[in-house]
N, C-alpha and C positions, 0 to 999 in steps of 0.2 A: 833441357837436353834431359830426357829420361836416365836414372838411376839405373846403373847393370850391374847385378851382384851374380856372377858364376857360382854353382857350386860342382867342384871336380870329387869322382868319388866311382862307387859302383853301384847299381842297381842289383839285388839280391831276390832270389828265391826263398824265402824264410819256410819252414817245418820248426814250429815251438811246439816241445812237450814239457808241458806244466807241471806243475808239483801234484797234481791230481791225476796226471798221465792223461790228460786234454789234449788232441792233437790240434793244431788252427795253422792255417796254410797263409802268408803274408807276404805282402812285397816290404822287404825291409832294405836296411843298406843307404844307399843316397837318396832314398826314398823319406826318409825319417828327416833329412836337412831339408829337402827340397819343401816336403809338404809343411815343415813349421815356417821357413822362409817365405813360402807363398802366404802364409795364413796369417803372419806379423807384416805384412804389407801389402800396400796395393797399388793401383797403376797410378804417377806412372814408371812408378817401379818397376824392373825386369827381373825376373829369375831366372836364369840360363842353366840347366844341367849340362854338364860337361864330362861327357863319357863314353866308354864303347861299351856298346848292348845287345847281345845276341837277337839274330832276327825272330827267336822264340818267344821272344818275352818285351820284345819292342812295343808292341801296340797294347799289351797289358799294363806295361807302367806309363806310358803314355794318356791313356783314357782314363786311368786312375787320378794321376795329376792334372790334368785339365781340367779335373771337377774345382779346382781349388779359383781358377777364374781365369781370366784373360791374357794377365801378367806371366803367362810361365811362356817361353818359347823355346823351341825344342832343338833349335838351328845348330848347336851345338851336340848333339848325342849322335854318334856316328856305330851305324847298325853293321855288325860281323856276323860271319857263317857259323862261328863258334859255338855250341849251347852255353846259354847265358849262365851266372855261376848260383851253385845252390848251396845253400847252409842249413845243417839241423841243428837246433840251439835244445839243450836237454838241462831243464833247471835241476839243480843241487840244491838248492834252497833260496830262499826269498831274494838273495844279492847276487846267488853264484849259479854258473852252469857250464855244459861242456858243449864246444861247438867243432863240426865238421864241416869241410867244404870240398866242395868239385873245384877243380881245375879256375884259376881268375882269369878276367879279362885283359888281354894285352896291355902295357901300361901304355899313357898317352905321353907324346914326347914334345919335343919343342915345335912343332906345326901346330900342333892340337893349342898347347896353351898362347902361341901367338895370339890364337884367335879372344883371349881374354884382358889382351893389354889393355885394352880400352874402357873394361869397367874398374867401376870404382873399388869395388873388393870380390876375390876369390876367398871362397871356404872349402878349403880341402879337407876331407874326410876321407883317412887310408883304411876304405872297408875291408880291403882285402889284404893289404899290406905293398901292392904290386900295382896300385891303380894310376900311377904316373912314376915317371924316370926322375930320381932327383936333379942331373945336369938340366934339364930341363924347366925346372922349378929355379933352380940356380938362374939360369939365364932371363927367369923372367923378372926373379928379385933384380938382377943388373940392373934391368930397362928403366928410363925416364923420360916420358912418366910410366907410371904403373900402377898396378891396382894394389890395395892394403890387402896381405895374403895371411888368411887365419888358416892353422893347420892342426888339424886334431891328428897325434900318433895312431892313436885306436890299433887297429891291427898288424902296424909296422913294429909294435912288439910282439908280434905273434909269428911263430914257425909253421910250417904246414909239416906233417909226417906224411911218412907214403903212404897212409889209408885215408888220408884228410883230415885228421884230428888237428888240432891247434894247440900250442901251448906255448908258454911265455919262456922267451930268448934276450939275448944281449941283442942292440938294435944295431945294423949295421948301417957304419955312415952316419951315427947318430950327431956329429957336432957339423955335417954339414946340412942336414936335417936342419937343425937348430937354426942357424943361421941365416937359411934359406927363408923365415918367416918373420913377420911381424908380433903377433899375435898365438902363442905355442898353448893347448890343449892336451891334459893326460889324467887318468885316472893314477889311483893311487899305486895300482898293482905296474902300471906302464911307468910310471916314476920309479919305481923301484928296478926295474930293469935296467934306468939308465945310471941308479944311484951304484947297482950292483948288489944289493941288499935291502932287506926290507926294513923299514923304521918307523917311529912314531911321526907326530905332527910338527915336531921340532924337527926332526930331519927332514922333513918333506918342504917345511918351511926354508930351511939354509939351502936344500935344494933348489927351490924356487928363484932364491934371491941369487945365487949362483947362476941360474938361467939368465935370469934379464940384465945380469952385470954384463955378460959377455956375448947376448944373443939378441933374440926377440924382445921389445919392450915390455909384454905382459905376459904372462904364465899362469894357468890357471890349471891346478892339481884336483880334480872332483873326487869327493868323499863319498859316494854312494848319499843314502839318506842324513847322512851327518854335513851336508853340504859340500862348500869347498875351500880350497886356499887360493888365494890372490898374491902374486907381488906382481907388482908395475913400477916403471920408472916416472918419478914426475917432481919436480921445482929441485930436480939439480941432486935428489936420492931414491934409493929402491926404499920403494912404501910394499906394507905387506899386511894382509888383512885374513882373516878365518870369518866366511860369511854363512850361515846359516840360512837352510830353507826358510819362509817366513811364513808359511800356510802350510797347517799339518793336513796330513793325507793319508789314507790308507791305500799302502802298495799295491797292486794287483799284477803289474808287470813292467817289470826295470828297461826291457827292452827298447831301444829309442832314446833313451835318457839325455847322455853324453851328444846324439844329436841333436836334438832339442835344445840342448845348454846352449851349445856352440852358435846356430843359427840366433837362438833368442838374445845372445850377448851381441854380436854382430848387428843384428837390427837397431836394437836398440844405441850400442855405441856408435854409430852409423847417423843416428839423428842428434843425438845428445853430447856423445863425447864425453862422457862421465865414467871411469872405468868402474869404480865401485856400486856405483847406481847401475851399471850396465851387468854386474857381475850378479846381484842381487835380483836384477829381472831374470837372470838366465836361471838362477837356483829354482826362483818360482815356478817357470815354465818347466824345467825340466822334472821338479816334485808332482806337476799335475800331470803329466803323461805319464806318470805311474798310476794314474786312478782307473785306466781303462788298458784291457787287454786287446792286442794287435795293435796294427798300424792307425796312424792319425787319418781320419778322415774329416771332411767340411762339417760334417753332421757332430761329430764327437767334437770338433772344435770349438762349436760353440755350445754344446752342452758340459763338458769337462773342464774348456781350459777358459776359454772367454769371459764366462763370467767372474774368473777369480783374478783376473788380471788389472790393473791401474785404469781409470778411465782416461 
């Protein structure tokens, strides 16, 4: 039976303003996760985007993803009449940017998540923070059998100001989200919203240990160009490790790095079940994602990513 991996989130029309004031139009959001999942797998594995998408953007997203191969299936994408979400990203430094958004797509509920129950894994990337309802995710976690659930906190840590600007906030129902997952990913700023304060690596590691002691078995805290902090349960104890990217790169564009990290970890972990090795692979793929401007294409994967991955 073919292995099925669902990717839950929201496709986004991105406008990127670079430090050089160059304007780039791009497909963003869930596209990054799906593009890396598809690039790092082959048939008979099937990648299933699971989302609501505006009628005005459906054909564009499907056409772009279909180029990655026949193992993408679009049966779980639901078209809606609402205009698709648009986001403007303005770089302020090489690793920071301002973000503003139009209204998010309606959240997926229990009926939509029921269609992923027979998948081997679901990668949930909270692109808008309103992509899926928490009770629906809690329902999926309670099923048996059920898929492995990977959750990237992403914009769950961001509020939306009246004008569409996004800002870091305390995550509502944070405990509920963490307990509804098997593998949790967040960056250091998102972790700070859960900690209630910013902190150094020692604080973040202590927080990661606390997370895996009470909830998901694996917790990633990504650190940008420095790599990531990993905490996980194994051999009856909590393990912790600081993992640096193993490939030197000259960063051009950081957009999509967290998405690349999550997709790469999941693909490697499903195949080998080795947490540190999968994390090193994820850091490598995320670093390579910074070496080109805009969203991944099959051509960019072959020229900028594939040559630098293990054979």
